[in-house]
Each structure stands twice: as C-alpha cells, then as structure tokens.
PLY file of the C-alpha trace (Angstrom):
ply
format ascii 1.0
element vertex 70
property float x
property float y
property float z
element edge 69
property int vertex1
property int vertex2
end_header
-26.67 24.17 -19.39
-25.07 22.73 -16.27
-21.80 20.86 -16.48
-21.67 17.39 -15.08
-19.38 16.84 -12.14
-17.02 13.92 -12.35
-16.96 11.39 -9.54
-13.30 12.10 -8.70
-12.85 15.34 -6.89
-9.77 17.30 -7.98
-9.95 20.30 -5.67
-6.66 21.18 -3.97
-8.54 21.60 -0.66
-9.32 17.87 -0.28
-5.88 16.54 -1.16
-4.03 15.44 2.01
-0.42 16.56 2.17
2.52 15.75 4.39
4.24 18.94 5.61
7.60 18.84 7.48
6.85 20.77 10.72
10.44 21.98 11.11
10.79 23.40 7.54
7.21 23.76 6.27
8.20 21.91 3.16
5.77 19.63 1.31
7.18 16.12 1.70
4.11 14.21 0.37
5.96 12.49 -2.48
8.89 11.46 -0.19
6.44 10.12 2.44
4.53 8.08 -0.10
7.78 6.68 -1.62
9.01 5.72 1.84
5.71 4.04 2.73
5.68 2.10 -0.54
9.11 0.76 0.22
7.96 -0.48 3.61
4.87 -2.08 2.15
7.00 -3.73 -0.57
9.27 -5.19 2.11
6.26 -6.46 4.14
4.74 -8.06 1.03
8.01 -9.73 0.20
8.32 -11.16 3.73
4.71 -12.55 3.55
5.36 -14.16 0.19
8.67 -15.66 1.37
6.95 -17.18 4.42
4.08 -18.56 2.29
6.54 -20.16 -0.14
8.50 -21.75 2.77
5.32 -23.14 4.22
4.30 -24.47 0.84
7.66 -26.24 0.39
7.28 -27.87 3.79
3.79 -29.20 2.99
2.48 -28.74 -0.62
-0.70 -30.67 0.21
-1.90 -27.81 2.31
-1.75 -25.21 -0.44
-5.38 -24.05 0.06
-4.83 -23.55 3.82
-1.51 -21.71 3.15
-3.19 -19.57 0.49
-6.04 -18.58 2.91
-3.61 -18.01 5.79
-1.45 -15.55 3.89
-3.96 -14.06 1.57
-6.50 -12.95 4.19
0 1
1 2
2 3
3 4
4 5
5 6
6 7
7 8
8 9
9 10
10 11
11 12
12 13
13 14
14 15
15 16
16 17
17 18
18 19
19 20
20 21
21 22
22 23
23 24
24 25
25 26
26 27
27 28
28 29
29 30
30 31
31 32
32 33
33 34
34 35
35 36
36 37
37 38
38 39
39 40
40 41
41 42
42 43
43 44
44 45
45 46
46 47
47 48
48 49
49 50
50 51
51 52
52 53
53 54
54 55
55 56
56 57
57 58
58 59
59 60
60 61
61 62
62 63
63 64
64 65
65 66
66 67
67 68
68 69
C-alpha cells in the first residue's frame, strides 16, 4: 500500500538557508529575526501614520483605511 504524501514538503533540500559567506555558518534564524524586526518597525510606522491621519479627519476613516491597508 502506498503512503499518502502531505502537501507540505519537509525535505532538507528545498529549505532555503542563509549562509554567512565569510564563515560558512548557517545564519538563517538570525536573518529571519532581523527581518521580522524591520517589518515590525515598518508596520508600526504605517499604523502611526494612519492614526495621525484619522485624528486629523475622522470622517475619512474609510479612505484612510483603504490608503494604509492596501
């Protein structure tokens, strides 16, 4: 009987890794952590600008939502 394959591939060959070229060390986790911090800062800035725009003109909440969401 054949085993069913899951939809999520778990082979080591298909996982992208970040390797430090100078040391050859795997820095994937560090790279992901750094990138998440950058994205968190970007998201925080976008939210802050949206809140400022809303406080200036609450009647345009739908326009503000569309501007910053998309």
